[in-house]
C-alpha positions as CSV (number, residue, x, y, z in Angstrom):
1,M,37.6,2.9,-5.5
2,L,35.6,0.6,-7.8
3,W,33.5,-0.5,-4.8
4,A,32.7,3.1,-3.9
5,L,31.6,3.9,-7.5
6,A,29.3,0.8,-7.5
7,L,27.7,1.9,-4.2
8,E,27.2,5.4,-5.5
9,A,25.6,4.0,-8.7
10,H,23.3,1.8,-6.6
11,A,22.2,4.7,-4.5
12,H,21.1,6.6,-7.6
13,L,19.0,3.8,-9.2
14,A,15.9,5.0,-10.8
15,H,12.8,5.0,-8.5
16,H,9.4,5.2,-10.0
17,S,6.2,6.4,-8.4
18,I,4.4,3.4,-9.8
19,D,6.5,1.3,-7.4
20,D,5.1,3.5,-4.5
21,H,1.5,3.1,-5.7
22,V,1.7,-0.7,-6.1
23,G,3.4,-1.0,-2.7
24,A,0.7,1.2,-1.1
25,R,-2.0,-1.0,-2.6
26,V,-0.3,-4.2,-1.2
27,R,-0.3,-2.5,2.2
28,Q,-3.8,-1.3,1.9
29,R,-5.2,-4.7,1.1
30,R,-3.1,-6.4,3.7
31,I,-4.3,-4.1,6.4
32,L,-7.9,-4.3,5.2
33,L,-7.7,-8.1,5.7
34,G,-6.2,-7.7,9.1
35,M,-3.0,-9.3,8.1
36,T,0.5,-8.4,9.5
37,Q,3.6,-8.0,7.4
38,T,5.0,-11.1,9.0
39,T,1.9,-13.2,8.1
40,L,2.1,-12.0,4.5
41,G,5.8,-12.5,4.3
42,K,5.6,-16.1,5.6
43,A,2.8,-16.9,3.1
44,V,5.2,-16.0,0.2
45,G,8.6,-16.9,1.8
46,L,9.7,-13.4,2.8
47,T,10.7,-11.6,6.0
48,F,8.5,-8.8,7.3
49,Q,11.4,-6.4,6.4
50,Q,11.2,-7.5,2.7
51,V,7.4,-7.0,2.7
52,Q,8.0,-3.5,4.3
53,K,10.4,-2.6,1.5
54,Y,7.9,-3.6,-1.1
55,E,5.1,-1.7,0.6
56,N,7.2,1.5,0.8
57,G,8.2,1.2,-2.8
58,G,11.8,0.8,-1.9
59,N,12.0,-2.5,-3.6
60,R,10.3,-3.2,-6.9
61,I,7.8,-6.1,-6.9
62,S,8.5,-8.6,-9.7
63,S,5.5,-9.9,-11.7
64,S,5.8,-13.4,-10.2
65,R,5.9,-11.9,-6.7
66,L,2.9,-9.6,-7.5
67,F,1.0,-12.7,-8.7
68,E,1.8,-14.4,-5.4
69,F,0.6,-11.4,-3.4
70,A,-2.6,-11.3,-5.4
71,K,-3.4,-14.9,-4.6
72,I,-2.7,-14.5,-0.9
73,L,-4.6,-11.2,-0.7
74,N,-7.4,-12.6,-2.8
75,V,-7.5,-9.9,-5.4
76,P,-6.7,-9.8,-9.2
77,V,-3.3,-8.5,-10.1
78,S,-5.0,-5.5,-11.7
79,Y,-6.1,-4.4,-8.2
80,F,-2.6,-3.2,-7.5
81,F,-2.8,-0.7,-10.4
82,D,-6.4,0.5,-9.6
83,E,-6.9,4.1,-8.5
84,M,-3.5,5.1,-10.0
85,A,-3.3,8.9,-10.5
86,P,-3.7,10.0,-14.2
87,G,-0.3,10.4,-15.8
88,L,1.5,8.4,-13.1
89,A,2.3,5.7,-15.6
90,T,3.9,8.2,-18.0
91,G,5.9,9.9,-15.3
92,R,9.6,9.9,-15.5
93,R,11.7,7.9,-13.1
94,K,13.4,9.9,-10.4
95,G,16.9,9.2,-9.3
96,G,17.5,7.9,-5.8
97,R,14.7,7.4,-3.2
98,Q,11.9,9.8,-3.3
99,K,11.2,11.8,-0.1
100,S,8.0,11.0,1.7
101,N,5.4,13.6,0.9
102,A,3.7,14.9,4.0
103,S,0.3,15.1,2.2
104,D,0.7,11.4,1.3
105,E,1.1,10.5,4.9
106,A,-2.0,12.4,5.8
107,N,-4.0,10.6,3.0
108,V,-6.9,9.2,4.9
109,K,-7.2,6.2,2.5
110,L,-3.8,5.0,3.5
111,K,-4.1,5.3,7.3
112,R,-4.3,2.2,9.4
113,E,-7.2,3.8,11.4
114,T,-9.3,3.9,8.2
115,F,-8.8,0.3,7.4
116,E,-9.5,-0.8,11.0
117,L,-12.7,1.3,11.0
118,V,-13.9,-0.2,7.7
119,R,-13.1,-3.7,8.9
120,A,-15.0,-3.1,12.2
121,Y,-17.9,-1.6,10.4
122,Y,-18.4,-4.6,8.1
123,K,-18.2,-7.0,11.1
124,I,-21.5,-5.5,12.3
125,R,-23.9,-8.1,10.9
126,N,-27.1,-6.1,11.5
127,D,-27.8,-3.9,8.4
128,G,-30.0,-1.5,10.4
129,V,-27.3,-0.9,13.1
130,R,-24.6,-0.4,10.3
131,Q,-26.9,2.1,8.6
132,T,-27.5,4.0,11.8
133,I,-23.8,4.2,12.5
134,R,-23.1,5.4,9.0
135,V,-25.7,8.1,9.3
136,M,-24.4,9.2,12.7
137,V,-20.7,9.3,11.5
138,Q,-21.8,11.3,8.4
139,A,-23.7,13.8,10.6
140,L,-20.7,14.2,13.0
141,A,-18.3,14.7,10.0
142,S,-20.5,17.4,8.5
143,K,-20.3,19.4,11.7
144,G,-16.5,19.3,11.6
């Protein structure tokens, strides 16, 4: 009976949207660098599953772990808090795990395709070619 109560209490631990944001920023930077969860995990002594839980906001990232991620991903710790939605820091914790929001999944900034496109774009060394591609993509996008 005591074990069941402990499991129930654990299932309802507070989950904060800041955890989701910080995890998403870890994922964003990792993908932008072309790094796998396994590679990042090995660099800090974790399994890819643990990295996955951090990125999904399922597990909170301690300050020391966040510092390690910042070093490996070559960004300041503040990077993980950049672009945080106004009021997110003052939001209340929500019990249990938050359900994934369909609009979050559709967020272009978080899609792997976006990161791969940006990475490929910046691998083009010729500035003129890069400029031509940017103009072409913008023209295509404006036509829907």
